N, C-alpha and C positions, 0 to 999 in steps of 0.2 A: 070265736067268730062274732058273737053278740057284743062282746066287749070292744072289739075292733070297730064294729059298726057304730057303737055309742061314741067312741073316740072320734071317728070320722064326722059324725053328726055334730059333736061339740065343736070341732074345727070349722065346719060349714056355718054353724050358727054364729060363732065368734067372728068369722070373716065378714058376714053380711052385717053384723052389728057395727063393725068398724066402718064399713063402706057407707052405711046410712047415717052414721053419727054426725057428720057435718051438717046434714039436713035436719036432723031431729034434736041435736044437742048443741049445735054451734061448732065453730072451728077455731082453734088457737093458732092464728096465723104466725105470730111471733115465734112461738115454740117450733112450729113447722120449719120456718126459715132457718132457725138456729140449728136444728137437727140436720136439715138438708146441707147446710154449709159444712157442718162437722163431719158427716158421713162421706160426703163427696170429696172434700179436701183431703181427708186422711187416706182415701183409696186411690187417688190419682197416680201415685208411684206404682202401686200394684197393678193398676189397669194398664198403664203404659208398658210395664215390663211384660205382662201377660200378652198384650196385643202384639208387641214386636216379636217375641219369641214364638207365639202361635203362628203368625204369618211366615216367619223365617223357617220354622221346622217343616211346615206343610210345603213351602216352596222347594226346599231341598228334597223332600220325599217325592213330590210330583216330578221334579226335574230328573231324578234318577230313573223313573219309569218312562218318561217321555223321551229321554235321550236314546233309549234303545230303538225307538220307532222314528227317530229323526223329527220329532214334533215339538221341539223345545220352544218354537215360536208362539205356541198357544199357552205357555206356562202362566202368563199373567192372568188371562181370563179364567183358566181352569182353577188356578189356586185361589183367586178372589171369589169365584162362585162357590167353591167348596168351603171356604172360610166363612162366607156370609150365611150359607144355608145350613151348615151342620156344626163343624168342629169349633169355630170361633165362639159362637154364643155359649156353647156348653162349657168349654174350658175357662173362659173368662167369668162366667156365672159361678163356676165352682170356686174360683179364687175369691170372688166377692162374697160368696156365701160363707167361706171360712173366715173372712175378715169383717165385713160389715154386719152380716147376720149374727155371728158369734159375739161381736162386741155389743150389739144392741140387746141381744138376749141376756148377756151377763149384766148389762146395766139395769135393765128392768127387773131381772131376777134379784139383784142385790137390793134394789128398792123394795121388793116384795118381802124378803126375809128380814129386813130391818124395819118393817112396818111403816115405811114412808108412804106406801100406797094407801094403807088404812088411815094414816094421819091426814092425807089429802081428802079422803072420803069423809072423815070426821069434820073437816072444815067446810063441808058442803060442796066440794068440787068433785065433779065426775072424773075418775081416773081414766076412763076410756076416752073422754074428750080431751083431757089435759095432757095425758102421758102417751096413751097407746095410739090414738088416731094420728097425731102429728108425726110420731116415729114411723108408723106404718107407711104413710104417704111419703115421708122423707126417704125412707129406705127404698120404697118402690120407685120413686122418681129418680133418685140418685143412681140406682142400679140400671135403670133404663138409659140414663145419660151416659153412665160410665161404660155400659156395654156398647153403646153406639160409638163412643170415643175409641174403645178398645178395638172394635171392628175396623174403624178407619185406620188406626195405628197398625193393625195387622197387615193392611195393604202395603204400608210403608216398609214393614219388616220383611214381607215377602219380596218386595221390589229390591231391597238391599241384598237379601240372600241370593236372589236370582242373578244379580250382577256379580257377586263375589264367587259363587259356585259355578255358574254357567256362562258368565260374561255377557248376559243379556242386558242390553242397555235399557235405561228407564223409559225411553220413548216407545220402544218395542213392547215392553212389559205392559205399559199403560194402554197402548193402542188396542190390545186384545180384550181388555176388561169389558167394554160395552157389548162385545159379541157374546160373552158367556154370562156375565153378571147382569141379568135382566131386571126389569122392574119387579117381576115376581120374586126374584131372589132377595131384593132389597126389602120388599114388603114382608117376606117371611122372616128375615133377620130382625126387622123392627118389631114384628109381632112376638117373636120369641123373647126379645129384650123386655117387652111389656109384660108378658106372662111370667117370665123368670123373676122379674123385679117384684111383682105382686106376690108371687109364691114366697120369695125370700122375706119380704116385709111381713107377711102374715105369720109365717112359721116362727121367726125370731121373736115377734111380739107375743104370740100365743104361748110359746114355751117360757118366755120370761115372766109373763103375767100369771102363769099357773105354777110357778116355782114353789116347791115346798121342801122342808127338811134342812134348813140352814145352808151353810156354805157348800155342803155336799150336793144339795139340791141345785145350787147355781151351776156347779160342774156338770150335773146331769142335764140341765137345761141347755147348756152350751153344746154338749155332746149330741143331744137329741136334735138341736137346731142344725148342726153340721150334717148329720146323717140324713135327717128328713129332708133337708133342702136339696141335697145331692140326689136322693131318690126321686123327689118330686120333679126336679129339673130334668132328669133322664126320662121319666115317664111322660112329662109334658112335651119334651123334645120328640119322643117317638110318636106321640099322638099327632102333634102338629106337622111333623114331617110326612107322616102317612097320609094325613088329610090333604096337605098341600100337594103331595104327589098325585093324588086323585083329581084335584081341582085344576092345578096349574101345569103340571109337568107330564101328564099322561097323554098319549096319542099325539106326541109332538107339540102339545099346546104350551 
């Protein structure tokens, strides 16, 4: 228990150290832009694939249930609302954690075990400022952008699936979205994208920076990044959904 609390405290301290580093140590804008371009560009195909099939799968499942009650006309709104509020952000974040997070963790971990980080420190350059902070903010921002794109794409996937499975035309599908996908749902989806992105950015950078034990250590860092990211995303999703239910969606609000 004590060891777990120490590890949690280490993560919290490292997280705030990264957050304040642009103000206390300066910020490497060029490195940030390079990392942002690299992480975002490499993940676009994954994001599009995840978004399309997430929306399509949910649309098919909702249609099968709504068909029994003759309520197929509300499929567009119900599917979009459910995708925005719950399933979409989690599934897409899982895929990004396995791609963007694992890649960044392996990259930093490889630099750690080959003493590149120590070499940077010996040259008088702060590795947190030069390596970690740009990657953290790049992964966080790219995850937010990609999650947002994925959620938009999921609406398209749901719309196509609804037409193929139930013959629901695009106009009918889209007309029901404003009725169910409220501003609160959009705000919740955006907030989840922000939180999930920062969690992924922190976890992959921390595990990479703390890598020890040669190439096996890099493998452990990647594994820990994937597992910890998914657990953190699920816990954050539960807390945010529970909180939002009390604030926005209770008592008909």
